[in-house]
C-alpha positions, 0 to 999 in steps of 0.5 A, a space after each residue: 689338229 696335226 701338231 707335227 705339221 703345225 710345228 714344222 710350219 712354225 719352224 719354217 716361218 721362224 727361219 724365214 723371218 730370221 733370214 729376212 732380218 739377216 738379209 736386211 741387216 746384211 745390206 742396210 745402212 744404219 740411219 740413226 744418229 744415236 748417242 753412241 755415234 756422237 760419243 765415238 766422234 767426240 772421243 776420237 777427236 779428243 784422242 786424235 788431238 792428243 796423239 802423235 803416234 801412227 794411226 791405228 785403223 780397222 779399215 782394210 783399205 783407206 785414203 785421204 785425197 786432197 781435192 785441189 792437187 789430187 795428192 794422196 795425204 794418207 793411204 793404206 792398201 789404196 790400190 787394192 781391188 775391193 768390194 764397195 757396197 753402196 758407195 757404188 751409188 756415187 757412180 749410179 747417181 753420176 751417170 743418171 744426172 748426166 744422162 736423164 731429165 731429173 724432172 721426168 716421172 717414172 713408174 716403178 717396175 716389179 723388179 725394182 720394187 722387189 729388190 732387197 737390202 736397204 730400201 726406199 720402200 717402192 712398190 710396183 706401179 709407184 709414180 716418182 720423179 728421177 730427182 726424188 729417186 736420186 734422193 732415195 738412192 743417196 740419202 737412205 741408200 735405196 736399192 729399189 731406187 737404184 734399180 728403178 733408175 738403172 732401168 730408166 736410163 739403161 733399159 735394164 740393170 745390165 744395160 746400165 752397168 755398161 753405162 757405168 763401166 763406160 763412164 769409169 773408162 772415161 775417168 781412167 778408172 781401170 781398176 774398177 768394174 760395175 755389175 749393178 747400180 746398188 753394189 750388192 756383193 758380186 765377184 765382178 763388182 769392185 773398185 779401189 779406195 784411190 779410184 773411188 776417191 777420184 770418182 767422188 771428186 769428179 761427182 762433187 764437181 756437179 752441183 746437183 750431186 753435191 746438193 743431194 749428198 749434202 742434204 741431211 733430211 729431205 721430203 720426196 713425193 711418192 704417188 703424190 704423197 710426201 715421204 720423209 728421208 734421213 741421210 745415212 751418213 753419220 758424220 754429215 752435220 755433226 763433224 766440222 766441215 763434212 758436206 757428204 757423201 755416202 755410206 755402204 755396207 754388205 757382208 762382203 764389203 763390210 762397213 764403208 764410208 766416203 766423206 768429203 770435208 772442207 775446212 778453210 782452203 783445204 778440201 779433202 775426200 776421206 774413204 774407209 773400206 772394209 771396216 768391221 763395225 759401224 763404230 770402226 767406220 766412224 772412228 777411222 773416218 774421224 781419225 783420218 780427217 783430223 789427221 789431215 787437217 792437223 798435220 798438213 799445210 798448203 805450200 806453193 811449191 810453184 813459187 819456190 821453184 820459180 824463185 830458185 830458177 831465177 836465182 840460178 839464172 842470176 848466178 849462171 846465165 844473164 847479160 854478163 854470163 853465158 852458162 852454155 858452151 855451144 860448139 860451132 854456134 853462131 857468135 851472136 846467138 845466146 841460148 834461152 831457157 825456161 821450165 815446164 809447169 809443175 803438175 800442181 803448184 800448190 800442194 798439201 805438205 806435212 808441216 814437219 816436212 816443210 823445212 826440208 823441202 829442197 829444189 835441185 836444178 840440173 842443166 846440161 852445159 855443152 852442146 853442138 849447134 844447131 840447138 832447136 827450141 823445145 829441146 829438153 836439156 835438164 830438169 827441176 826436182 822437188 823433194 823433202 825428207 819424205 822423198 820425191 814431190 814433183 819434177 818439171 823439165 827445163 827446155 830451150 826457148 830459141 834456136 841457136 844456129 850454126 856458125 856461118 861461113 862469114 863468121 868462120 872467116 872473121 874468126 880466122 882473121 881475128 886469130 891471125 891478125 890480133 894478139 890475144 896474149 
């Protein structure tokens, strides 16, 4: 026996084995719901409920977005372009659901079956429906399922990436760019925490998507045989109110988690990107979620503005008072006004800030006739101690014409023949 060749072969096999483990670890999402995860959640909740200090977060970027108003309740580097790993699959699933027959059966290609990282476990020639591929995509984060779906809808990974980017443009996601359906590290593949939140909010409006990402366990059919899947989302079914949506991990993106959570009337999306460990990913998400529900309350700002506007009209412009001084205006004319709607009348506000909410009304007083309808003549600003909240325009609703020749004549007669002293 040639011991030198034997040892060389043994060393090579060991190196290959270690490399495979490394690659698998680099691109896999952990699926186990272990005692450590549960401990992290409970400890973080306990700490969050007793803490009044600013949040200490490991995430490189994060956001908490209110789904009702699209208000940013908390943000850290939320506009920074970053890698997002398997949270990419939120876009993948959205494009597939909107463009494919989910009951269609597809045959898995060699390219799809050979895709590395976290996997559904597909082999070349496997038969599976698009619907079951979606469960494999979103529950166990199968990169092989992602490529199979991309080839089905777009003809190729490149073709499907073009579809993803077109959808991003449709949604106004101008700081996002997609080069793959799975999110493995690539310099041209990125998003921001804010745009990922907007995408997630859009995706969740689709009942099929919401049902898939809210499923803890599911059995698919692969080649006619059942296969059980478990969701990689460690908060789903554990943290109060969580109903989705996606985990992610690559060496370039680090640990990522997109979470949707609803308690009572408040519905939020929480995103953490670039966490160093799964423990940090979990604890940061819990911190942000608990912070949002503990410290914010919905306020009907639209109602407050309406009350303030009616109060202003009562004091300044009513049957007996004419606030406006309109030069050369017809004697019988009276200017009427209204205000445009707020971008969102009901918004989440920090409970500590609610008493400081103030509404300021500014309206021009002097004009020259004619004054036309829909002419912006002022505005209403809403603010608090934290700063600007919203703004709406005040505009005219009727026309005030110039004074006619006959009215000038009547005015002249009054001036010359009546005593105003």
